[in-house]
C-alpha positions, 0 to 999 in steps of 0.5 A: 790866720787869714780870717778873724775868729774872735769870740768873747770867752766871757760870753761863751762861758756865761752862755746857758743855751746852744745857738747852733745856728749862731756864728762868729762873723769877722769884723776885719774888712775884706782883704785886710788882716787885723794888723793891716796886711792884705789877706784876700782869699777866695772864701771869706767869713760871713754871717752864715759861717758856723764857727765851731768852738773847740776846747783844749787844755794845752798850749798853742804849740801842742801838735793837737792844737796845730792840726785842729787849727789847720783843719779849721782853715781847710774846712773853711775853704772846702765848705765855701765858708760854711764851717770853721773851727776856733780852738781855745787852748790852755784850759781857757774854757775850763778843765776837760770834764767841765768842757765836756759838760759845756759841749753836752749842754750846747754852749760849746761845739767841740772839745779834745778830751783824754781817754779816761774821762769817757769812762765816766759815760761808758765804762767800756772805754777803759779798754783803751786806757789800760797800761801796756794795751798798745805796742806803739804810737802807730799801733794805737792810731791804727786801732783807735780809728778802725771802724770795725773795732770802735764803731759801736763803742764810739757811737754808744755816747751819742744819746748823752750828747757826745759824738766821738769824731776820732782818736789822736795820739796823746803821748806815752806817759811816765812819772815825774816828781819833785824829789828823786829819780824813780826806779821801782814801785817802792820809790813812789811810796808816799808820793801824791801823783796827779792823774786824770780824773778816772777810777782806773787811773787812781787804781793804776797809780796805787798799784804803781806804789803812789797815790793817784790824785785827780786834778785839772792840768792847769793846777798841777804846776802850783800844786807841785810847787806848794807841796800839795802834790809830789809829782805827775804822770804824762809825756815829755811834751806836756812835761816841758810845755807846761814848765812842770820840769821847773818844779819836778825835775825828775822824769822816770821812764815808766812808759806805763800808759798810752791812752788816746785823746778824743776829739768830740762834738755835740751830735746836733752840730754834726747832724746839722751838716750835710752829708757832703760836709760830713765827708769833707770833715772826715777826710780832713780829720784823717789827714790831721790825725796822721799829721799830728803823729809826725809832729809828736815825734818831732816835738817830743825829741825837742822837748826832752832836749830842752828840758835837760838843758834846763836841769831836768833829769831823765832815767830808765826804770825797772820796767819789769817791776812796774809791768808786774804790779800793774798787770792785775788791773787789766784782768780786773777791768776787762770784765765783759764781752764787749771789752774782751772782744775789743781788747783781743782785736787790739792785741791781734792788730799788734802781731 
């Protein structure tokens, strides 16, 4: 980093009110980095720089962390130091549900959150969280960032202090466990599998043959190690980066889910930007979403290879069997005109 974005995490978590006009000023002398190197640039942090804190539940190596951190750098330059972004990884600020609440309260400006969590604020978000809705990463990225499809859905949360800025690819999810390869839904019987907190995901896992258990990502490794859980469901990148392959070496390609991860912001922060700065942000965000997709493909391949080298076993499953048992969930959840219209638009875009 060419600028110091140090913020006290303890003070952040303990804060009870938003200081939208507050900022995090660097303490490093101009032209000097924290380790003594020369980092002089045309733009430097100052007392008027608003450093927007963004919560994230994965490590710094994750594509979403990388592109948002880069976006902060570019935004800082493009706004002449008016705005910056500091990403707090590894659930430093809490599990995703907690960080949404911090953002709503104004203690935090931004957060990455998994798609199913937004169902808790508007059930219609379920349309993007159902199994087999998207055909590919490109298909998902296209439709979840198409204003003609998502504008009304995304804006529906603003009266709850949540503004959806954009949707990122969050990987293609499969199941993994501590006991054995999974081939059919029957193989999951009796297994407690971690899912993200949503009724839809709990029901999905039940249809798949197991028991869905909501839990913050930071607790999953220990829970599987201790036997509290038998497994989880996520993409290869999360599986390897969080070292879950060490305790759950059986990864089975159910490929049952591809829900988006959303970047959200407190609407008051967004409204405080000038139209010019909003336009700059939106352009940089569009670039970040494309770059993240490229990083995903590269890192998933590397993660699988590394996990296999450390003892993980990957196997294909009876996809038809899983598709069949999960199908009733889509029919049940697409239950109103809004979700049916969006679902039809998404499927039409795949053809």
